C-alpha positions in Angstrom: 101.0 -37.1 84.2 100.5 -39.2 81.1 103.7 -40.5 79.3 103.0 -38.7 76.0 102.6 -35.4 77.9 105.9 -35.9 79.6 107.6 -36.6 76.3 105.9 -33.5 74.8 107.1 -31.1 77.5 110.6 -32.7 77.4 110.8 -32.1 73.6 109.6 -28.5 74.1 112.4 -27.9 76.6 115.0 -29.5 74.3 114.0 -27.2 71.5 114.3 -24.2 73.8 117.7 -25.3 74.8 118.9 -25.7 71.3 117.8 -22.1 70.5 119.2 -20.6 73.7 122.1 -22.5 75.4 122.0 -20.1 78.3 118.8 -21.8 79.5 120.9 -24.5 81.1 122.3 -21.8 83.4 118.9 -21.8 85.1 118.6 -25.5 85.7 119.4 -25.4 89.5 117.5 -23.3 92.0 118.3 -22.8 95.7 116.0 -20.5 97.7 114.0 -20.0 100.9 115.0 -22.1 103.9 117.1 -24.7 102.3 114.6 -25.4 99.5 115.7 -26.3 96.0 114.7 -27.5 92.5 116.6 -29.3 89.8 115.2 -28.9 86.3 117.9 -30.9 84.4 115.5 -33.8 83.7 113.0 -31.5 82.0 110.7 -31.4 85.1 111.4 -30.0 88.6 112.9 -32.4 91.1 113.2 -31.4 94.7 116.7 -30.7 95.9 117.3 -30.1 99.6 121.1 -30.1 99.5 121.5 -26.3 99.4 122.7 -24.3 102.3 121.0 -21.0 101.4 118.5 -19.6 103.9 117.0 -16.4 102.3 113.8 -14.6 103.0 113.9 -12.7 99.7 116.5 -12.1 97.0 118.9 -14.8 95.9 120.8 -15.8 92.8 122.3 -19.0 91.3 124.2 -19.9 88.2 125.2 -23.1 86.3 127.5 -23.4 83.3 126.2 -23.8 79.8 126.1 -27.6 80.2 123.8 -27.2 83.2 126.4 -28.0 85.9 126.0 -26.0 89.2 128.7 -23.4 89.8 127.7 -21.3 92.8 124.8 -19.5 94.5 124.3 -16.6 96.9 121.9 -14.8 99.1 123.6 -11.5 98.4 125.9 -11.8 101.4 127.5 -15.3 101.3 128.6 -17.2 98.2 128.4 -21.0 98.3 130.4 -23.1 95.8 129.0 -26.3 94.1 130.0 -28.3 97.2 127.7 -26.1 99.3 130.7 -24.6 101.1 131.1 -20.8 101.5 133.9 -19.5 99.3 137.0 -18.5 101.3 136.5 -14.8 100.4 132.7 -15.2 99.7 131.2 -13.6 102.8 130.3 -10.1 103.8 129.0 -8.9 100.4 126.0 -7.2 101.9 125.6 -4.4 104.5 125.4 -5.6 108.1 121.7 -4.8 108.5 120.8 -6.3 105.2 122.8 -9.5 106.0 120.9 -10.2 109.2 117.5 -9.2 107.7 118.1 -10.8 104.2 115.2 -8.7 103.0 116.2 -7.1 99.7 113.5 -8.3 97.3 115.9 -8.3 94.3 119.1 -8.3 96.4 121.5 -10.0 94.0 122.0 -11.0 90.3 124.7 -13.1 88.8 126.0 -12.1 85.3 128.8 -13.8 83.3 131.9 -11.7 82.6 132.0 -11.3 78.8 135.8 -10.7 79.0 136.6 -13.9 80.9 134.5 -17.1 80.8 135.8 -18.1 84.2 134.5 -15.0 85.9 131.0 -13.8 87.1 129.7 -10.5 88.4 127.5 -10.6 91.5 125.5 -7.4 91.6 123.8 -6.5 94.9 121.3 -4.0 96.1 120.9 -2.7 99.7 117.7 -3.2 101.7 115.1 -0.7 102.8 115.9 -1.6 106.4 119.2 0.2 105.8 117.5 2.9 103.7 119.7 1.8 100.8 122.7 3.5 102.2 125.1 0.7 101.2 124.0 1.2 97.6 124.5 -1.0 94.5 127.8 -2.9 94.5 129.4 -5.7 92.6 131.9 -8.4 93.4 133.6 -10.8 90.9 133.9 -14.5 91.3 136.7 -16.3 89.5 136.1 -20.0 89.0 139.8 -20.7 88.5 140.5 -19.9 92.1 140.1 -22.2 95.2 141.1 -25.3 93.3 138.5 -24.8 90.6 135.6 -24.3 93.1 135.7 -20.5 92.7 136.3 -17.6 95.0 135.6 -13.8 95.1 138.6 -11.9 93.9 139.9 -9.9 96.9 140.3 -6.5 95.2 137.0 -7.0 93.2 134.7 -7.2 96.2 131.9 -4.8 97.1 132.8 -2.3 94.4 130.4 0.6 94.7 128.2 1.6 91.7 125.8 4.1 93.2 124.1 5.0 96.5 121.5 5.2 97.9 119.8 2.3 96.2 116.4 0.9 95.8 116.1 -2.9 96.0 115.5 -3.3 92.3 118.0 -4.5 89.6 117.3 -5.2 86.0 119.6 -7.1 83.7 119.2 -8.1 80.0 121.5 -9.5 77.3 122.4 -7.2 74.4 124.6 -9.7 72.5 126.3 -12.9 73.5 129.2 -10.7 74.8 127.4 -7.7 76.4 124.7 -6.9 78.9 122.6 -3.9 80.0 122.3 -3.4 83.8 119.8 -0.9 85.0 119.6 0.3 88.6 117.6 3.1 90.2 118.7 5.8 92.7 116.5 6.0 95.8 114.5 9.2 96.5 114.8 10.0 92.8 113.3 9.2 89.4 116.7 8.3 87.8 117.6 5.0 86.2 121.4 4.5 85.9 122.4 2.5 82.9 125.6 0.4 82.9 127.0 -1.7 80.1 129.0 -4.8 80.9 131.1 -6.0 78.0 134.7 -6.9 77.2 135.9 -3.5 78.6 134.3 -4.2 82.0 131.4 -2.5 83.8 130.9 1.1 82.6 128.2 3.7 83.3 126.6 4.8 80.0 124.0 7.3 81.1 121.3 8.4 83.5 117.6 8.5 82.5 115.1 10.6 84.4 111.7 9.1 83.9 108.8 7.6 85.7 108.0 7.4 89.4 110.0 9.1 92.1 110.9 6.2 94.4 111.0 7.3 98.0 112.6 5.7 101.0 110.6 2.8 102.3 109.2 1.7 99.0 109.8 -1.9 97.9 109.7 -3.3 94.3 111.5 -5.0 91.4 112.4 -4.2 87.9 111.6 -7.0 85.4 112.5 -7.3 81.8 110.2 -9.1 79.4 111.8 -12.0 77.6 111.7 -10.2 74.3 113.4 -7.2 75.9 110.9 -4.7 74.7 109.3 -4.0 78.1 110.6 -3.1 81.5 108.1 -3.5 84.4 108.6 -1.5 87.6 106.7 -3.1 90.5 107.3 -0.1 92.8 103.7 1.0 93.7 102.5 4.4 92.4 99.7 5.7 94.6 97.1 7.9 92.9 96.8 11.5 94.2 93.5 10.7 95.9 95.0 7.5 97.4 92.2 5.4 96.0 94.3 3.3 93.5 97.7 1.8 93.2 99.6 1.2 89.9 102.7 -0.3 88.5 104.6 1.4 85.6 105.3 -0.4 82.3 108.1 1.1 80.1 109.2 0.5 76.5 112.8 -0.5 76.2 115.2 0.0 73.3 117.7 -2.8 73.3 120.2 -0.9 71.1 120.3 2.4 73.1 118.9 1.4 76.5 116.4 4.2 76.2 113.2 4.0 78.3 109.8 5.4 77.5 106.8 5.3 79.7 104.2 3.1 78.1 101.3 2.8 80.5 100.3 2.3 84.2 98.8 -1.0 85.3 96.3 -1.1 88.2 97.4 -3.5 90.9 95.4 -5.3 93.5 96.5 -3.6 96.7 100.2 -3.9 95.9 102.0 -5.0 92.8 105.4 -6.0 94.2 105.3 -9.6 92.9 104.9 -10.0 89.1 106.3 -11.9 86.2 106.1 -12.0 82.4 105.0 -15.3 80.8 107.7 -17.1 78.8 106.1 -15.8 75.5 105.5 -12.3 76.9 101.8 -12.6 76.1 100.9 -11.9 79.8 102.0 -10.3 83.0 101.0 -12.3 86.0 100.6 -10.9 89.5 99.9 -12.1 93.0 98.6 -10.0 95.8 101.1 -11.6 98.2 98.2 -13.6 99.5 95.5 -15.6 97.8 94.9 -13.9 94.5 96.4 -14.4 91.0 95.5 -12.0 88.2 97.0 -11.0 84.9 97.1 -8.6 82.0 97.3 -9.5 78.3 100.1 -7.7 76.3 98.9 -8.9 72.9 98.0 -5.4 71.7 99.7 -2.2 70.6 97.0 -0.1 72.3 97.6 0.9 75.9 93.8 1.1 76.7 93.3 -2.5 75.5 96.2 -3.7 77.7 94.9 -1.8 80.7 91.4 -3.2 80.2 92.5 -6.8 79.8 92.8 -7.3 83.6 91.5 -10.7 84.7 91.5 -12.6 87.9 92.8 -16.1 87.5 92.3 -17.3 91.1 90.7 -15.8 94.2 90.5 -18.2 97.2 90.1 -16.7 100.6 88.7 -20.0 102.0 91.6 -22.3 101.8 94.6 -20.1 101.1 96.3 -18.0 103.7 97.6 -14.4 103.5 101.0 -15.6 102.3 100.1 -18.6 100.2 100.8 -16.9 96.8 103.9 -14.6 96.8 106.8 -14.3 94.5 106.7 -15.5 90.8 109.5 -16.8 88.6 109.5 -18.4 85.1 111.2 -21.8 85.1 113.2 -23.3 82.3 110.2 -25.6 81.6 108.2 -22.4 80.8 105.9 -22.7 83.8 105.6 -19.8 86.3 106.3 -20.9 89.8 104.7 -19.1 92.8 106.4 -19.2 96.2 104.6 -19.4 99.5 106.1 -17.6 102.5 105.1 -20.0 105.3 104.3 -23.1 103.3 106.5 -26.1 102.3 104.5 -26.4 99.1 104.5 -24.1 96.1 102.2 -23.4 93.1 102.7 -23.0 89.4 100.9 -21.6 86.3 101.0 -23.6 83.0 100.4 -21.9 79.6 99.7 -24.0 76.5 98.5 -22.1 73.5 95.7 -19.9 74.7 95.0 -22.1 77.7 96.0 -20.9 81.2 95.8 -23.4 84.1 97.2 -23.5 87.6 98.1 -26.0 90.3 98.0 -24.6 93.8 100.3 -25.7 96.6 100.9 -29.0 94.8 104.7 -29.2 94.6 106.1 -30.3 98.0 109.6 -28.9 98.7 109.8 -30.2 102.3 111.3 -26.8 103.1 109.9 -23.3 103.4 110.1 -21.4 100.1 109.7 -18.0 101.6 109.1 -15.0 99.3 111.5 -15.2 96.2 113.0 -17.7 93.8 116.5 -17.1 92.4 116.6 -14.3 89.8 117.3 -16.0 86.4 115.2 -14.0 83.9 118.2 -12.5 82.1 119.1 -15.9 80.7 115.7 -16.3 79.0 114.9 -15.2 75.5 111.8 -15.0 73.4 111.3 -14.5 69.6 107.7 -15.9 69.5 105.8 -13.0 71.0 102.3 -12.6 69.5 103.7 -9.9 67.1 101.3 -7.2 68.0 103.9 -4.9 69.6 105.6 -3.6 66.5 103.8 -0.3 66.7 103.8 0.4 70.4 103.4 4.0 71.4 103.7 5.7 74.8 100.6 7.0 76.6 99.2 10.3 75.3 99.8 13.7 76.9 98.6 13.8 80.5 99.0 15.7 83.8 98.1 14.2 87.1 98.0 16.7 90.0 97.5 15.8 93.7 95.1 17.6 96.0 97.1 17.0 99.2 100.7 16.7 100.4 102.4 16.3 103.8 105.9 17.9 104.0 106.8 16.3 107.4 110.1 14.7 106.4 108.8 11.1 106.7 109.9 10.5 103.0 106.3 9.8 102.0 104.4 12.5 100.0 106.8 15.2 101.2 106.6 17.3 98.0 103.9 18.9 95.9 104.6 17.1 92.7 102.9 16.2 89.5 103.1 13.3 87.0 103.3 14.6 83.5 103.9 13.2 80.0 103.8 14.6 76.4 104.9 18.1 77.3 108.3 19.7 76.6 108.2 22.4 79.4 106.1 23.8 82.2 105.7 27.0 84.2 104.1 26.8 87.6 102.9 29.3 90.3 101.9 28.6 93.9 99.6 31.2 95.7 98.1 31.5 99.2 94.4 31.9 99.8 94.7 35.7 99.4 96.2 35.5 95.9 99.8 36.3 97.0 102.4 34.5 94.9 104.6 32.3 97.1 106.6 30.2 94.7 107.2 29.8 91.0 109.5 28.1 88.5 110.1 26.7 85.0 111.2 23.3 83.9 112.2 21.7 80.6 110.8 18.1 80.1 111.3 15.1 77.9 107.9 14.8 76.1 108.5 11.1 75.4 108.5 10.0 79.0 106.3 10.1 82.1 108.1 12.0 84.8 107.4 13.0 88.4 108.2 16.7 88.8 108.6 18.3 92.2 107.0 21.8 92.2 107.2 22.8 95.9 108.8 21.5 99.1 106.3 23.3 101.4 108.8 25.9 102.5 108.8 29.7 102.4 112.1 31.5 102.9 113.6 28.3 104.5 110.7 28.1 107.0 107.9 25.5 106.9 104.7 26.9 105.4 101.6 26.7 107.6 99.0 24.0 107.0 96.1 25.1 104.9 94.8 25.5 101.4 97.0 26.7 98.6 96.4 27.3 94.9 98.3 26.5 91.8 98.5 27.7 88.2 100.4 25.3 85.8 101.1 26.1 82.2 102.3 23.1 80.2 103.7 23.4 76.7 103.9 20.9 73.9 106.8 20.8 71.5 104.7 23.0 69.3 104.4 25.5 72.2 100.7 24.8 72.5 99.8 25.6 76.1 97.6 23.6 78.5 96.6 25.6 81.6 95.6 23.9 84.9 94.2 25.7 87.9 93.2 24.3 91.2 93.9 24.0 94.9 95.6 21.5 97.3 95.9 21.0 101.0 99.2 21.2 102.9 99.0 18.9 106.0 101.5 17.9 108.6 
């Protein structure tokens, strides 16, 4: 790189630091199979001194001067000497500890009430069906001769169970944080506030996709804190398309509103907002990079902005482009599961460029970088999101469901938004009413509503064709009537 470009990027980084002192908390990364990066010079320098060996989720934190404090794979906590803390083992469930396969398995958040303490929030893995739930442990840096340790009676404190693998954290003020988790086999977000009074549950929000057992994904806040992206795949009723869900987020109230669905290339597990929130980038966990532009207040424009940045099936393997994470230098780094080199995306103005498998780590990166997004901030978004509105009224009705207790498509359910209530009726082929009900809805959110579990008088209904009548009412009590049929298969 030419000297003037090095100076230019270093100056950009120093400006960002002066505006957001928390950026220095992200200077040190340990991940994968002993891989690491040090960003304290302004550019990433390879660091192989870490002891962490993680397939997926990991977390790390430095102080506001950029000095390493500790890091974790969600089960073991290593201090800055790369030694496990005396009480810093056994944070994860047994199965998750040996698999180390929770995609967003841990996040570190400073304790607003004590600048020597840090919360480690963990999620259980799908291999354990989320049974161990969401938990937190508190590290106190004044313990263990100043190298830190987990407080004995503040270890593995249960928040909720069963859990998905996703955790979302964003800063409200310098002294408070929102923490969003999601109950498995449900469409409920659980909202916690961490402030000077501790970790307290604020509310539950029923919105969006019902996340069943076996589904993997992450929750990612935009840097401007106006969007929350769920990378849990939504499969269309005819199984022909897969989507991610983009929500609007209110920083003051922690309310969520469905904004739009984004089509993803096979699966949308791995995604990241650009540092300026102009784009959402994806990989297909293989050899494709694509993105959406968010510089619009119109959902259709965003959905139609899909572009492929790279598609290379000749030289790139099936795991060459995997997890994405913004670095403190504003580049987006892309891990490679079975490579010792990683890639990155560079944004400069309207220009988007990439460098593939060019940064040699001398260690395997595996699938995820440490989660540090909650320390980033952005006030320079393209300013076209002041009038964002959720998607218009809609009802999506499947034509098949399979109530065989495999936790996949076990219910006849609909996705609906913009309506305040529904009535529904299920008939057999001879017109006999088998099941009916009413539900009140939140018209401002997209929700997944279960209408029938496939049982009649506690017995499994036979396979075959069934018919539905759905009456959906707006807030003005204007009805929409939907009629049709669906198949019940085993």
